[in-house]
C-alpha positions, 0 to 999 in steps of 0.5 A, a space after each residue: 344790219 347788226 350781228 351780235 355773237 355773245 359768248 362766255 367772255 366776249 361780245 362780238 359785233 358786226 355792223 353791215 352797211 352797203 356791202 361792207 362790215 365793221 367789227 367791234 369786240 366788247 368784254 362780256 363776263 359776269 363782272 362786265 358792266 357793258 357800258 362800252 357796248 351801251 355807248 356803241 349802241 347809241 352810235 348806230 343808225 336804225 337797223 335790224 339787230 340779230 343776237 346769238 347768245 350762249 352767255 349766262 341769263 343775266 348777261 343775255 337779259 342785260 343785252 336785250 334790255 340795252 338793245 330794246 332801249 335804243 329807238 330804231 333797233 329791231 331785235 331778233 334772237 337766233 336759236 338752234 333749230 331742229 332742222 333748217 333747209 334740209 340740215 338737221 341738228 344732231 343733238 337728241 334734244 336740239 334745244 340743248 345745242 349751243 346756238 354758236 355751235 349750230 351756226 358754225 355747223 350751218 356755215 361749215 355746211 355751206 363752205 365745205 364740199 367734204 366732211 369736216 371737223 369744226 373747232 371753236 377755240 374760246 373760253 370753252 373749246 368745242 368740236 363738232 363733226 359734220 358729215 355731208 351724207 349723215 349731217 351733224 354727228 355730235 361733238 365735244 366741249 372742253 375747257 379752253 386753254 385759259 379756262 380753269 375747271 371752276 370757271 368751266 363748271 360755272 359756264 354750265 350751272 345746270 350740269 351734274 359733273 359727277 354723271 357717268 356720261 361726263 368724259 365718256 368720249 368713245 363717241 361724239 356726244 349728242 347732248 351737252 352732258 355727253 359732250 362735256 369732257 374734264 380731262 385729268 390734265 390741262 388741255 393742250 393742242 395735242 389733246 385736241 389733235 388726238 381727239 380729232 384723230 380718234 373720231 375722224 374714222 366716222 367721217 368720209 375722206 378727205 376730211 379737213 378741220 375748220 377753226 375759229 376762236 381766239 386760240 385757233 392758230 395755236 390748235 392749227 399748228 398741232 393738227 395732222 389733218 388739213 385745216 383752215 381758219 375762218 375767224 367769222 364762222 359764227 357770223 357766216 352762220 348767222 347770215 345763213 340762218 337769217 337768209 333761210 328764215 326770212 
């Protein structure tokens, strides 16, 4: 089984064989040619391939084409669902929630016995609140530490960034527009900590933070709540969805 987590700047692959796994990472930005990934596919045995992508349409379509060109690779795309095994998507329109965030929520729900805040710190930094009693309470989407505002806007080409709901962070957002935030100063780990503290009264103690993404460690150092880094949170969520929908 091959799991593929296709983000805005990186393509993460996990090949699972005989209870063991091997990870590979490939560049996946608008200018990437994906030649390394194409060569990797040719080395694989026949297997089921599961793709979860938040990349742009052009990259996603190119990935699908490359996978379908290889004999023996059986592709299934994973998407955010409205509900799965009693766990509900907190967005007003469940289809707007990025599949990566949906999968981290599934994984966190299985991993934690208590309410949690999930932080995925990549090209964009996403926060999601998970209540064990009320489910997904929404969250936020912010520019990553190394993502300038222009690149951040390009990630969301369909969004009107002048809308009044942008940066209204009194409550966690339940749509992409409500979640997007453009702070006047560059994002730092302290800002993430303050945003979590602003929203943590919505959850029941004890509350902890689950972190993943390339800058997880940087954020962990500034948090005032207990935290745990789970680098493969998306992959864990993929396995959960595959298991529950088989």
